[in-house]
TIVO-2410 file (N, C-alpha, C; in nm, 3 decimals):
# residues 200
REC num residu      c1      c2      c3 atome chaine
REC   1      M   2.256   1.266   3.696     N      A
REC   1      M   2.257   1.257   3.578    CA      A
REC   1      M   2.255   1.102   3.529     C      A
REC   2      I   2.230   1.033   3.432     N      A
REC   2      I   2.216   0.917   3.428    CA      A
REC   2      I   2.260   0.906   3.299     C      A
REC   3      S   2.350   0.813   3.202     N      A
REC   3      S   2.438   0.784   3.088    CA      A
REC   3      S   2.313   0.655   3.058     C      A
REC   4      R   2.305   0.719   2.940     N      A
REC   4      R   2.247   0.565   2.846    CA      A
REC   4      R   2.229   0.568   2.693     C      A
REC   5      S   2.257   0.466   2.608     N      A
REC   5      S   2.266   0.446   2.518    CA      A
REC   5      S   2.149   0.418   2.484     C      A
REC   6      F   2.120   0.438   2.327     N      A
REC   6      F   2.003   0.466   2.262    CA      A
REC   6      F   1.975   0.305   2.119     C      A
REC   7      E   2.122   0.282   2.130     N      A
REC   7      E   2.146   0.177   2.040    CA      A
REC   7      E   2.068   0.078   1.996     C      A
REC   8      E   1.980   0.011   2.134     N      A
REC   8      E   1.903  -0.122   2.063    CA      A
REC   8      E   1.742  -0.036   2.098     C      A
REC   9      E   1.746   0.087   2.092     N      A
REC   9      E   1.586   0.125   2.136    CA      A
REC   9      E   1.545   0.285   2.014     C      A
REC  10      T   1.649   0.306   1.899     N      A
REC  10      T   1.640   0.353   1.812    CA      A
REC  10      T   1.647   0.274   1.656     C      A
REC  11      T   1.583   0.328   1.633     N      A
REC  11      T   1.563   0.232   1.456    CA      A
REC  11      T   1.679   0.238   1.398     C      A
REC  12      P   1.702   0.111   1.300     N      A
REC  12      P   1.857   0.095   1.250    CA      A
REC  12      P   1.912   0.205   1.162     C      A
REC  13      L   2.017   0.252   1.134     N      A
REC  13      L   2.092   0.310   1.061    CA      A
REC  13      L   2.015   0.326   0.932     C      A
REC  14      A   1.953   0.425   0.883     N      A
REC  14      A   1.897   0.408   0.718    CA      A
REC  14      A   1.990   0.483   0.627     C      A
REC  15      E   1.945   0.486   0.521     N      A
REC  15      E   2.078   0.594   0.440    CA      A
REC  15      E   2.010   0.713   0.453     C      A
REC  16      Y   2.102   0.821   0.430     N      A
REC  16      Y   2.088   0.944   0.404    CA      A
REC  16      Y   2.055   1.006   0.299     C      A
REC  17      P   1.979   1.099   0.313     N      A
REC  17      P   1.913   1.219   0.446    CA      A
REC  17      P   1.800   1.109   0.449     C      A
REC  18      R   1.730   1.122   0.583     N      A
REC  18      R   1.624   1.097   0.616    CA      A
REC  18      R   1.542   1.158   0.747     C      A
REC  19      R   1.428   1.174   0.770     N      A
REC  19      R   1.340   1.216   0.830    CA      A
REC  19      R   1.358   1.188   0.943     C      A
REC  20      I   1.385   1.263   1.079     N      A
REC  20      I   1.355   1.258   1.200    CA      A
REC  20      I   1.279   1.366   1.227     C      A
REC  21      G   1.145   1.305   1.286     N      A
REC  21      G   1.074   1.464   1.318    CA      A
REC  21      G   1.089   1.562   1.249     C      A
REC  22      P   1.067   1.669   1.264     N      A
REC  22      P   1.068   1.783   1.188    CA      A
REC  22      P   1.230   1.849   1.121     C      A
REC  23      F   1.319   1.739   1.126     N      A
REC  23      F   1.421   1.744   1.085    CA      A
REC  23      F   1.449   1.669   0.968     C      A
REC  24      E   1.556   1.666   0.871     N      A
REC  24      E   1.578   1.610   0.746    CA      A
REC  24      E   1.725   1.596   0.805     C      A
REC  25      V   1.812   1.446   0.847     N      A
REC  25      V   1.911   1.452   0.854    CA      A
REC  25      V   1.990   1.400   0.761     C      A
REC  26      D   2.120   1.424   0.754     N      A
REC  26      D   2.193   1.408   0.603    CA      A
REC  26      D   2.361   1.429   0.710     C      A
REC  27      R   2.410   1.306   0.675     N      A
REC  27      R   2.540   1.283   0.698    CA      A
REC  27      R   2.632   1.208   0.588     C      A
REC  28      Q   2.763   1.271   0.561     N      A
REC  28      Q   2.823   1.224   0.436    CA      A
REC  28      Q   2.950   1.342   0.457     C      A
REC  29      A   3.074   1.258   0.441     N      A
REC  29      A   3.200   1.297   0.455    CA      A
REC  29      A   3.192   1.395   0.516     C      A
REC  30      G   3.216   1.329   0.677     N      A
REC  30      G   3.260   1.384   0.763    CA      A
REC  30      G   3.166   1.485   0.837     C      A
REC  31      V   3.047   1.548   0.798     N      A
REC  31      V   2.960   1.643   0.799    CA      A
REC  31      V   2.830   1.578   0.832     C      A
REC  32      L   2.765   1.619   0.970     N      A
REC  32      L   2.641   1.605   1.016    CA      A
REC  32      L   2.605   1.689   0.956     C      A
REC  33      T   2.435   1.673   0.932     N      A
REC  33      T   2.357   1.760   0.907    CA      A
REC  33      T   2.197   1.796   0.928     C      A
REC  34      L   2.171   1.821   1.054     N      A
REC  34      L   2.066   1.868   1.105    CA      A
REC  34      L   1.927   1.982   0.986     C      A
REC  35      R   1.856   1.936   0.955     N      A
REC  35      R   1.764   2.052   0.850    CA      A
REC  35      R   1.654   2.079   0.903     C      A
REC  36      R   1.621   2.203   0.978     N      A
REC  36      R   1.444   2.222   0.999    CA      A
REC  36      R   1.370   2.338   0.945     C      A
REC  37      D   1.273   2.305   0.852     N      A
REC  37      D   1.200   2.398   0.767    CA      A
REC  37      D   1.160   2.493   0.850     C      A
REC  38      N   1.162   2.647   0.809     N      A
REC  38      N   1.145   2.720   0.839    CA      A
REC  38      N   0.914   2.733   0.830     C      A
REC  39      Q   0.878   2.756   0.962     N      A
REC  39      Q   0.756   2.761   0.940    CA      A
REC  39      Q   0.673   2.876   0.947     C      A
REC  40      G   0.790   2.967   0.864     N      A
REC  40      G   0.697   3.125   0.809    CA      A
REC  40      G   0.732   3.213   0.938     C      A
REC  41      E   0.819   3.165   1.037     N      A
REC  41      E   0.814   3.325   1.119    CA      A
REC  41      E   0.884   3.385   1.095     C      A
REC  42      L   0.828   3.537   1.037     N      A
REC  42      L   0.909   3.667   0.981    CA      A
REC  42      L   0.988   3.709   1.054     C      A
REC  43      G   0.953   3.747   1.176     N      A
REC  43      G   1.053   3.794   1.287    CA      A
REC  43      G   1.055   3.917   1.281     C      A
REC  44      L   1.141   4.033   1.336     N      A
REC  44      L   1.165   4.146   1.370    CA      A
REC  44      L   1.204   4.228   1.204     C      A
REC  45      Q   1.245   4.160   1.107     N      A
REC  45      Q   1.303   4.233   0.957    CA      A
REC  45      Q   1.146   4.246   0.927     C      A
REC  46      G   1.085   4.134   0.906     N      A
REC  46      G   0.940   4.146   0.851    CA      A
REC  46      G   0.941   4.253   0.929     C      A
REC  47      C   0.919   4.243   1.050     N      A
REC  47      C   0.791   4.355   1.087    CA      A
REC  47      C   0.843   4.484   1.051     C      A
REC  48      L   1.016   4.509   1.039     N      A
REC  48      L   1.027   4.648   1.005    CA      A
REC  48      L   1.028   4.669   0.880     C      A
REC  49      L   0.964   4.572   0.777     N      A
REC  49      L   0.975   4.596   0.630    CA      A
REC  49      L   0.800   4.625   0.669     C      A
REC  50      F   0.754   4.576   0.683     N      A
REC  50      F   0.553   4.621   0.680    CA      A
REC  50      F   0.564   4.726   0.717     C      A
REC  51      A   0.625   4.755   0.854     N      A
REC  51      A   0.579   4.905   0.915    CA      A
REC  51      A   0.669   4.997   0.773     C      A
REC  52      F   0.771   4.943   0.759     N      A
REC  52      F   0.858   5.081   0.622    CA      A
REC  52      F   0.753   5.100   0.525     C      A
REC  53      S   0.658   4.983   0.463     N      A
REC  53      S   0.622   4.972   0.392    CA      A
REC  53      S   0.478   5.075   0.386     C      A
REC  54      M   0.396   5.060   0.525     N      A
REC  54      M   0.257   5.091   0.605    CA      A
REC  54      M   0.321   5.255   0.578     C      A
REC  55      T   0.448   5.303   0.620     N      A
REC  55      T   0.457   5.444   0.657    CA      A
REC  55      T   0.481   5.529   0.531     C      A
REC  56      F   0.475   5.445   0.432     N      A
REC  56      F   0.476   5.532   0.269    CA      A
REC  56      F   0.354   5.541   0.227     C      A
REC  57      V   0.256   5.416   0.297     N      A
REC  57      V   0.118   5.451   0.271    CA      A
REC  57      V   0.002   5.562   0.278     C      A
REC  58      S   0.066   5.543   0.407     N      A
REC  58      S   0.031   5.675   0.517    CA      A
REC  58      S   0.098   5.826   0.483     C      A
REC  59      I   0.191   5.811   0.412     N      A
REC  59      I   0.238   5.946   0.404    CA      A
REC  59      I   0.144   5.969   0.264     C      A
REC  60      M   0.154   5.903   0.180     N      A
REC  60      M   0.073   5.911   0.031    CA      A
REC  60      M  -0.035   5.948   0.039     C      A
REC  61      G  -0.102   5.870   0.173     N      A
REC  61      G  -0.279   5.907   0.179    CA      A
REC  61      G  -0.277   6.085   0.233     C      A
REC  62      I  -0.213   6.139   0.344     N      A
REC  62      I  -0.179   6.255   0.356    CA      A
REC  62      I  -0.150   6.357   0.277     C      A
REC  63      L  -0.069   6.331   0.169     N      A
REC  63      L  -0.047   6.414   0.081    CA      A
REC  63      L  -0.143   6.409  -0.066     C      A
REC  64      T  -0.274   6.328  -0.066     N      A
REC  64      T  -0.367   6.265  -0.118    CA      A
REC  64      T  -0.414   6.387  -0.093     C      A
REC  65      V  -0.454   6.420   0.061     N      A
REC  65      V  -0.590   6.519   0.110    CA      A
REC  65      V  -0.506   6.651   0.078     C      A
REC  66      V  -0.382   6.675   0.137     N      A
REC  66      V  -0.317   6.850   0.118    CA      A
REC  66      V  -0.324   6.890  -0.008     C      A
REC  67      R  -0.220   6.852  -0.120     N      A
REC  67      R  -0.169   6.852  -0.239    CA      A
REC  67      R  -0.254   6.823  -0.357     C      A
REC  68      T  -0.423   6.813  -0.301     N      A
REC  68      T  -0.437   6.717  -0.423    CA      A
REC  68      T  -0.464   6.874  -0.530     C      A
REC  69      A  -0.501   6.928  -0.484     N      A
REC  69      A  -0.544   7.094  -0.587    CA      A
REC  69      A  -0.385   7.129  -0.655     C      A
REC  70      E  -0.282   7.174  -0.586     N      A
REC  70      E  -0.162   7.154  -0.608    CA      A
REC  70      E  -0.121   7.059  -0.744     C      A
REC  71      I  -0.130   6.965  -0.686     N      A
REC  71      I  -0.124   6.851  -0.815    CA      A
REC  71      I  -0.168   6.861  -0.898     C      A
REC  72      D  -0.274   6.877  -0.900     N      A
REC  72      D  -0.395   6.912  -1.043    CA      A
REC  72      D  -0.318   7.020  -1.148     C      A
REC  73      D  -0.360   7.101  -1.061     N      A
REC  73      D  -0.343   7.264  -1.092    CA      A
REC  73      D  -0.150   7.232  -1.227     C      A
REC  74      R  -0.060   7.216  -1.142     N      A
REC  74      R   0.064   7.168  -1.207    CA      A
REC  74      R   0.124   7.018  -1.297     C      A
REC  75      V   0.035   6.964  -1.223     N      A
REC  75      V   0.108   6.806  -1.346    CA      A
REC  75      V  -0.015   6.745  -1.469     C      A
REC  76      P  -0.005   6.774  -1.572     N      A
REC  76      P  -0.087   6.677  -1.610    CA      A
REC  76      P  -0.063   6.510  -1.602     C      A
REC  77      S  -0.176   6.478  -1.584     N      A
REC  77      S  -0.229   6.371  -1.581    CA      A
REC  77      S  -0.167   6.258  -1.722     C      A
REC  78      D  -0.193   6.311  -1.826     N      A
REC  78      D  -0.103   6.189  -1.966    CA      A
REC  78      D   0.063   6.202  -1.926     C      A
REC  79      D   0.107   6.283  -1.887     N      A
REC  79      D   0.292   6.312  -1.866    CA      A
REC  79      D   0.302   6.216  -1.755     C      A
REC  80      A   0.320   6.070  -1.803     N      A
REC  80      A   0.378   6.001  -1.669    CA      A
REC  80      A   0.493   6.005  -1.634     C      A
REC  81      A   0.579   6.084  -1.701     N      A
REC  81      A   0.735   6.106  -1.628    CA      A
REC  81      A   0.705   6.223  -1.548     C      A
REC  82      R   0.632   6.339  -1.579     N      A
REC  82      R   0.580   6.451  -1.452    CA      A
REC  82      R   0.531   6.416  -1.351     C      A
REC  83      L   0.406   6.298  -1.376     N      A
REC  83      L   0.317   6.252  -1.279    CA      A
REC  83      L   0.416   6.198  -1.174     C      A
REC  84      F   0.534   6.126  -1.190     N      A
REC  84      F   0.574   6.040  -1.101    CA      A
REC  84      F   0.679   6.104  -1.019     C      A
REC  85      A   0.736   6.235  -1.080     N      A
REC  85      A   0.866   6.274  -1.060    CA      A
REC  85      A   0.862   6.325  -0.917     C      A
REC  86      P   0.965   6.264  -0.840     N      A
REC  86      P   0.943   6.298  -0.702    CA      A
REC  86      P   0.956   6.489  -0.672     C      A
REC  87      A   0.991   6.542  -0.762     N      A
REC  87      A   1.051   6.671  -0.705    CA      A
REC  87      A   0.884   6.750  -0.794     C      A
REC  88      K   0.823   6.700  -0.852     N      A
REC  88      K   0.735   6.794  -0.908    CA      A
REC  88      K   0.566   6.701  -0.841     C      A
REC  89      N   0.569   6.572  -0.797     N      A
REC  89      N   0.440   6.516  -0.744    CA      A
REC  89      N   0.543   6.452  -0.676     C      A
REC  90      N   0.487   6.441  -0.548     N      A
REC  90      N   0.530   6.359  -0.427    CA      A
REC  90      N   0.420   6.249  -0.418     C      A
REC  91      F   0.344   6.265  -0.449     N      A
REC  91      F   0.201   6.171  -0.410    CA      A
REC  91      F   0.239   6.039  -0.499     C      A
REC  92      G   0.266   6.122  -0.631     N      A
REC  92      G   0.311   5.996  -0.738    CA      A
REC  92      G   0.443   5.916  -0.704     C      A
REC  93      F   0.521   5.974  -0.663     N      A
REC  93      F   0.672   5.916  -0.620    CA      A
REC  93      F   0.618   5.816  -0.490     C      A
REC  94      L   0.570   5.820  -0.465     N      A
REC  94      L   0.569   5.755  -0.294    CA      A
REC  94      L   0.447   5.685  -0.307     C      A
REC  95      W   0.348   5.725  -0.376     N      A
REC  95      W   0.303   5.603  -0.423    CA      A
REC  95      W   0.339   5.467  -0.476     C      A
REC  96      L   0.427   5.509  -0.639     N      A
REC  96      L   0.495   5.408  -0.660    CA      A
REC  96      L   0.568   5.323  -0.587     C      A
REC  97      V   0.658   5.388  -0.488     N      A
REC  97      V   0.733   5.322  -0.416    CA      A
REC  97      V   0.692   5.250  -0.334     C      A
REC  98      A   0.551   5.245  -0.243     N      A
REC  98      A   0.441   5.209  -0.142    CA      A
REC  98      A   0.407   5.032  -0.276     C      A
REC  99      L   0.377   5.099  -0.369     N      A
REC  99      L   0.320   4.989  -0.443    CA      A
REC  99      L   0.414   4.859  -0.466     C      A
REC 100      F   0.559   4.934  -0.487     N      A
REC 100      F   0.661   4.842  -0.474    CA      A
REC 100      F   0.705   4.760  -0.399     C      A
REC 101      L   0.715   4.807  -0.276     N      A
REC 101      L   0.737   4.744  -0.151    CA      A
REC 101      L   0.626   4.644  -0.083     C      A
REC 102      L   0.520   4.689  -0.108     N      A
REC 102      L   0.391   4.594  -0.109    CA      A
REC 102      L   0.368   4.517  -0.139     C      A
REC 103      F   0.385   4.493  -0.340     N      A
REC 103      F   0.370   4.417  -0.422    CA      A
REC 103      F   0.459   4.349  -0.470     C      A
REC 104      V   0.620   4.348  -0.456     N      A
REC 104      V   0.690   4.279  -0.485    CA      A
REC 104      V   0.779   4.280  -0.349     C      A
REC 105      V   0.815   4.387  -0.268     N      A
REC 105      V   0.960   4.306  -0.204    CA      A
REC 105      V   0.930   4.211  -0.071     C      A
REC 106      V   0.791   4.269   0.002     N      A
REC 106      V   0.722   4.228   0.052    CA      A
REC 106      V   0.643   4.060   0.053     C      A
REC 107      P   0.597   3.990  -0.055     N      A
REC 107      P   0.599   3.881  -0.093    CA      A
REC 107      P   0.691   3.837  -0.119     C      A
REC 108      F   0.790   3.825  -0.206     N      A
REC 108      F   0.923   3.768  -0.175    CA      A
REC 108      F   0.975   3.778  -0.043     C      A
REC 109      Y   1.028   3.906   0.031     N      A
REC 109      Y   1.033   3.857   0.184    CA      A
REC 109      Y   0.958   3.706   0.224     C      A
REC 110      I   0.842   3.710   0.210     N      A
REC 110      I   0.763   3.590   0.274    CA      A
REC 110      I   0.781   3.450   0.247     C      A
REC 111      W   0.809   3.515   0.121     N      A
REC 111      W   0.828   3.348   0.038    CA      A
REC 111      W   0.987   3.342   0.082     C      A
REC 112      R   1.041   3.416   0.094     N      A
REC 112      R   1.203   3.311   0.136    CA      A
REC 112      R   1.184   3.327   0.296     C      A
REC 113      A   1.166   3.375   0.337     N      A
REC 113      A   1.107   3.330   0.503    CA      A
REC 113      A   1.032   3.173   0.474     C      A
REC 114      Y   1.010   3.171   0.419     N      A
REC 114      Y   0.908   3.046   0.407    CA      A
REC 114      Y   1.013   2.926   0.360     C      A
REC 115      Q   1.086   2.954   0.251     N      A
REC 115      Q   1.156   2.847   0.223    CA      A
REC 115      Q   1.277   2.868   0.259     C      A
REC 116      S   1.323   2.971   0.310     N      A
REC 116      S   1.459   2.924   0.439    CA      A
REC 116      S   1.422   2.778   0.543     C      A
REC 117      A   1.583   2.776   0.608     N      A
REC 117      A   1.546   2.658   0.716    CA      A
REC 117      A   1.656   2.720   0.811     C      A
REC 118      L   1.611   2.624   0.914     N      A
REC 118      L   1.708   2.625   1.034    CA      A
REC 118      L   1.858   2.504   1.019     C      A
REC 119      T   1.924   2.491   1.018     N      A
REC 119      T   2.040   2.436   0.982    CA      A
REC 119      T   2.158   2.406   1.089     C      A
REC 120      Y   2.180   2.342   1.144     N      A
REC 120      Y   2.289   2.241   1.213    CA      A
REC 120      Y   2.327   2.182   1.163     C      A
REC 121      S   2.481   2.239   1.189     N      A
REC 121      S   2.581   2.134   1.099    CA      A
REC 121      S   2.721   2.083   1.208     C      A
REC 122      F   2.793   1.953   1.145     N      A
REC 122      F   2.838   1.916   1.276    CA      A
REC 122      F   2.967   1.912   1.171     C      A
REC 123      D   3.090   1.952   1.170     N      A
REC 123      D   3.210   1.923   1.058    CA      A
REC 123      D   3.308   1.901   1.128     C      A
REC 124      R   3.370   1.744   1.068     N      A
REC 124      R   3.495   1.709   1.158    CA      A
REC 124      R   3.624   1.761   1.096     C      A
REC 125      K   3.622   1.816   0.961     N      A
REC 125      K   3.736   1.855   0.849    CA      A
REC 125      K   3.735   1.983   0.957     C      A
REC 126      V   3.605   2.067   0.972     N      A
REC 126      V   3.662   2.154   1.059    CA      A
REC 126      V   3.672   2.190   1.213     C      A
REC 127      G   3.606   2.087   1.248     N      A
REC 127      G   3.639   2.096   1.387    CA      A
REC 127      G   3.541   2.211   1.441     C      A
REC 128      H   3.388   2.214   1.390     N      A
REC 128      H   3.320   2.323   1.505    CA      A
REC 128      H   3.161   2.234   1.437     C      A
REC 129      A   3.125   2.272   1.525     N      A
REC 129      A   2.972   2.311   1.510    CA      A
REC 129      A   2.897   2.429   1.481     C      A
REC 130      A   2.800   2.472   1.391     N      A
REC 130      A   2.758   2.552   1.314    CA      A
REC 130      A   2.622   2.586   1.303     C      A
REC 131      R   2.542   2.670   1.304     N      A
REC 131      R   2.436   2.736   1.331    CA      A
REC 131      R   2.420   2.798   1.186     C      A
REC 132      N   2.348   2.753   1.050     N      A
REC 132      N   2.322   2.824   0.971    CA      A
REC 132      N   2.435   2.922   0.895     C      A
REC 133      G   2.564   2.812   0.901     N      A
REC 133      G   2.713   2.813   0.840    CA      A
REC 133      G   2.771   2.898   0.937     C      A
REC 134      R   2.680   2.988   1.066     N      A
REC 134      R   2.782   3.066   1.119    CA      A
REC 134      R   2.809   2.967   1.246     C      A
REC 135      E   2.987   2.986   1.325     N      A
REC 135      E   3.012   2.853   1.391    CA      A
REC 135      E   2.969   2.888   1.525     C      A
REC 136      L   2.927   2.795   1.621     N      A
REC 136      L   2.940   2.802   1.753    CA      A
REC 136      L   2.990   2.728   1.845     C      A
REC 137      F   3.061   2.629   1.853     N      A
REC 137      F   3.157   2.642   1.916    CA      A
REC 137      F   3.245   2.520   1.862     C      A
REC 138      P   3.412   2.455   1.927     N      A
REC 138      P   3.455   2.392   1.808    CA      A
REC 138      P   3.420   2.243   1.891     C      A
REC 139      L   3.425   2.139   1.809     N      A
REC 139      L   3.362   1.993   1.824    CA      A
REC 139      L   3.441   1.959   1.966     C      A
REC 140      H   3.540   1.943   2.038     N      A
REC 140      H   3.620   1.927   2.109    CA      A
REC 140      H   3.599   2.008   2.247     C      A
REC 141      K   3.541   2.064   2.250     N      A
REC 141      K   3.403   2.179   2.349    CA      A
REC 141      K   3.264   2.053   2.434     C      A
REC 142      L   3.242   1.957   2.271     N      A
REC 142      L   3.117   1.956   2.299    CA      A
REC 142      L   3.142   1.840   2.356     C      A
REC 143      E   3.130   1.874   2.535     N      A
REC 143      E   3.097   1.729   2.675    CA      A
REC 143      E   3.001   1.603   2.624     C      A
REC 144      Y   2.868   1.668   2.637     N      A
REC 144      Y   2.781   1.555   2.603    CA      A
REC 144      Y   2.635   1.643   2.560     C      A
REC 145      V   2.564   1.469   2.498     N      A
REC 145      V   2.472   1.540   2.416    CA      A
REC 145      V   2.290   1.552   2.577     C      A
REC 146      C   2.253   1.601   2.581     N      A
REC 146      C   2.191   1.559   2.682    CA      A
REC 146      C   2.006   1.574   2.672     C      A
REC 147      I   1.920   1.512   2.705     N      A
REC 147      I   1.792   1.477   2.702    CA      A
REC 147      I   1.736   1.542   2.838     C      A
REC 148      K   1.671   1.614   2.806     N      A
REC 148      K   1.619   1.702   2.984    CA      A
REC 148      K   1.449   1.713   2.968     C      A
REC 149      E   1.405   1.619   3.047     N      A
REC 149      E   1.233   1.597   3.080    CA      A
REC 149      E   1.199   1.701   3.166     C      A
REC 150      S   1.099   1.755   3.116     N      A
REC 150      S   0.996   1.824   3.218    CA      A
REC 150      S   0.851   1.808   3.166     C      A
REC 151      Q   0.777   1.901   3.210     N      A
REC 151      Q   0.620   1.901   3.182    CA      A
REC 151      Q   0.597   2.025   3.158     C      A
REC 152      D   0.476   2.044   3.084     N      A
REC 152      D   0.428   2.180   3.072    CA      A
REC 152      D   0.310   2.215   3.100     C      A
REC 153      P   0.246   2.352   3.135     N      A
REC 153      P   0.168   2.355   3.211    CA      A
REC 153      P   0.035   2.222   3.216     C      A
REC 154      D   0.010   2.198   3.148     N      A
REC 154      D  -0.089   2.072   3.136    CA      A
REC 154      D  -0.030   1.878   3.213     C      A
REC 155      D   0.076   1.903   3.210     N      A
REC 155      D   0.092   1.797   3.336    CA      A
REC 155      D   0.192   1.717   3.148     C      A
REC 156      A   0.171   1.746   3.027     N      A
REC 156      A   0.263   1.664   2.952    CA      A
REC 156      A   0.373   1.674   2.935     C      A
REC 157      Y   0.456   1.566   2.942     N      A
REC 157      Y   0.582   1.547   2.898    CA      A
REC 157      Y   0.647   1.644   2.784     C      A
REC 158      L   0.791   1.718   2.856     N      A
REC 158      L   0.823   1.779   2.720    CA      A
REC 158      L   0.995   1.709   2.740     C      A
REC 159      Y   1.033   1.718   2.630     N      A
REC 159      Y   1.241   1.666   2.594    CA      A
REC 159      Y   1.271   1.754   2.544     C      A
REC 160      S   1.346   1.822   2.590     N      A
REC 160      S   1.459   1.894   2.524    CA      A
REC 160      S   1.592   1.853   2.487     C      A
REC 161      L   1.624   1.848   2.363     N      A
REC 161      L   1.782   1.810   2.283    CA      A
REC 161      L   1.835   1.935   2.337     C      A
REC 162      Q   1.991   1.898   2.395     N      A
REC 162      Q   2.052   1.984   2.418    CA      A
REC 162      Q   2.172   1.986   2.406     C      A
REC 163      L   2.302   2.066   2.361     N      A
REC 163      L   2.386   1.986   2.344    CA      A
REC 163      L   2.473   2.110   2.462     C      A
REC 164      I   2.547   2.024   2.539     N      A
REC 164      I   2.651   2.078   2.684    CA      A
REC 164      I   2.832   2.066   2.644     C      A
REC 165      Y   2.829   2.229   2.635     N      A
REC 165      Y   2.993   2.234   2.574    CA      A
REC 165      Y   3.107   2.394   2.653     C      A
REC 166      G   3.184   2.371   2.659     N      A
REC 166      G   3.246   2.430   2.756    CA      A
REC 166      G   3.263   2.455   2.893     C      A
REC 167      D   3.240   2.362   2.936     N      A
REC 167      D   3.248   2.426   3.084    CA      A
REC 167      D   3.089   2.453   3.168     C      A
REC 168      G   2.991   2.339   3.106     N      A
REC 168      G   2.862   2.359   3.137    CA      A
REC 168      G   2.778   2.504   3.054     C      A
REC 169      Y   2.790   2.536   2.921     N      A
REC 169      Y   2.705   2.621   2.859    CA      A
REC 169      Y   2.599   2.493   2.773     C      A
REC 170      D   2.488   2.514   2.746     N      A
REC 170      D   2.405   2.489   2.697    CA      A
REC 170      D   2.345   2.507   2.563     C      A
REC 171      L   2.316   2.464   2.474     N      A
REC 171      L   2.265   2.504   2.359    CA      A
REC 171      L   2.100   2.415   2.291     C      A
REC 172      T   2.011   2.445   2.309     N      A
REC 172      T   1.881   2.372   2.297    CA      A
REC 172      T   1.843   2.379   2.137     C      A
REC 173      L   1.834   2.236   2.097     N      A
REC 173      L   1.835   2.197   1.965    CA      A
REC 173      L   1.696   2.194   1.954     C      A
REC 174      F   1.616   2.123   2.007     N      A
REC 174      F   1.475   2.082   1.978    CA      A
REC 174      F   1.394   2.017   2.104     C      A
REC 175      T   1.270   2.094   2.107     N      A
REC 175      T   1.164   2.061   2.233    CA      A
REC 175      T   1.045   1.989   2.240     C      A
REC 176      G   1.052   1.889   2.196     N      A
REC 176      G   0.919   1.850   2.181    CA      A
REC 176      G   0.831   1.721   2.273     C      A
REC 177      Y   0.731   1.680   2.230     N      A
REC 177      Y   0.648   1.612   2.282    CA      A
REC 177      Y   0.688   1.376   2.278     C      A
REC 178      E   0.742   1.422   2.140     N      A
REC 178      E   0.770   1.289   2.111    CA      A
REC 178      E   0.885   1.254   2.194     C      A
REC 179      E   0.914   1.143   2.250     N      A
REC 179      E   1.044   1.089   2.331    CA      A
REC 179      E   1.140   1.032   2.222     C      A
REC 180      R   1.049   0.951   2.150     N      A
REC 180      R   1.157   0.905   2.044    CA      A
REC 180      R   1.206   0.956   1.952     C      A
REC 181      T   1.112   1.079   1.911     N      A
REC 181      T   1.189   1.155   1.823    CA      A
REC 181      T   1.325   1.220   1.830     C      A
REC 182      V   1.309   1.300   1.982     N      A
REC 182      V   1.413   1.309   2.052    CA      A
REC 182      V   1.538   1.257   2.082     C      A
REC 183      M   1.519   1.077   2.128     N      A
REC 183      M   1.611   1.024   2.090    CA      A
REC 183      M   1.694   0.986   2.012     C      A
REC 184      N   1.601   0.997   1.889     N      A
REC 184      N   1.682   0.952   1.770    CA      A
REC 184      N   1.771   1.077   1.749     C      A
REC 185      L   1.733   1.205   1.732     N      A
REC 185      L   1.823   1.319   1.740    CA      A
REC 185      L   1.930   1.297   1.816     C      A
REC 186      A   1.940   1.267   1.911     N      A
REC 186      A   2.024   1.243   2.043    CA      A
REC 186      A   2.130   1.138   1.996     C      A
REC 187      N   2.133   1.037   1.978     N      A
REC 187      N   2.219   0.912   1.921    CA      A
REC 187      N   2.254   0.984   1.750     C      A
REC 188      E   2.158   1.063   1.695     N      A
REC 188      E   2.224   1.082   1.551    CA      A
REC 188      E   2.356   1.149   1.599     C      A
REC 189      I   2.357   1.278   1.692     N      A
REC 189      I   2.486   1.390   1.728    CA      A
REC 189      I   2.587   1.274   1.822     C      A
REC 190      A   2.503   1.238   1.879     N      A
REC 190      A   2.611   1.127   1.976    CA      A
REC 190      A   2.702   0.989   1.956     C      A
REC 191      S   2.646   0.970   1.795     N      A
REC 191      S   2.739   0.854   1.748    CA      A
REC 191      S   2.794   0.906   1.654     C      A
REC 192      F   2.790   1.057   1.608     N      A
REC 192      F   2.844   1.083   1.518    CA      A
REC 192      F   3.005   1.172   1.588     C      A
REC 193      T   2.989   1.225   1.709     N      A
REC 193      T   3.066   1.294   1.793    CA      A
REC 193      T   3.163   1.237   1.859     C      A
REC 194      L   3.099   1.127   1.898     N      A
REC 194      L   3.157   1.004   1.980    CA      A
REC 194      L   3.149   1.070   2.167     C      A
REC 195      R   3.022   1.078   2.153     N      A
REC 195      R   2.977   1.184   2.273    CA      A
REC 195      R   2.847   1.069   2.389     C      A
REC 196      D   2.858   1.082   2.490     N      A
REC 196      D   2.721   1.027   2.587    CA      A
REC 196      D   2.649   1.118   2.568     C      A
REC 197      V   2.501   0.966   2.555     N      A
REC 197      V   2.412   1.085   2.592    CA      A
REC 197      V   2.346   1.067   2.725     C      A
REC 198      V   2.293   1.223   2.758     N      A
REC 198      V   2.298   1.186   2.917    CA      A
REC 198      V   2.134   1.237   2.963     C      A
REC 199      W   2.049   1.182   3.052     N      A
REC 199      W   1.907   1.201   3.043    CA      A
REC 199      W   1.943   1.281   3.180     C      A
REC 200      K   1.813   1.431   3.212     N      A
REC 200      K   1.821   1.482   3.315    CA      A
REC 200      K   1.717   1.484   3.379     C      A
***
């Protein structure tokens, strides 16, 4: 392991907030914040919501075929309250629920996913590092900031920024092809936490 200081290699400290690669970096009042915009990955919650919505649509389609005659006989089409009542017209009720999920809830969730961000914070006041507000580890357990060099399948160099804490545990914050971006991010964290930057 080689410890290197990047004070001369990185750009001079600028006013905050500022952008380093995909992160918006802010440092104020004893708190360093790295905010990375979400690229719209919906994840498991989005898939479950979509599956739940489509289940209602499928049930609606089955009931359309099986119960059409019964619905037409019992429910007048000009009475909306009875047409969409769950007890009298399952098709109408499920149709409303499916429309609500597909055209209101799903777009709202997608919008929230694109607007959300991944945020890492280092807080000297409370003495811990956090991801999206949830504590990861106490700052005093941070051993050093690590830059790990590797190669992808096309032999291009990849640089991973990792935090090594608590007797060898590691947390990867970012992996990218731009060496300077990773160096600048490492220098921000190291200078704030007063730890060394180590290359592996």
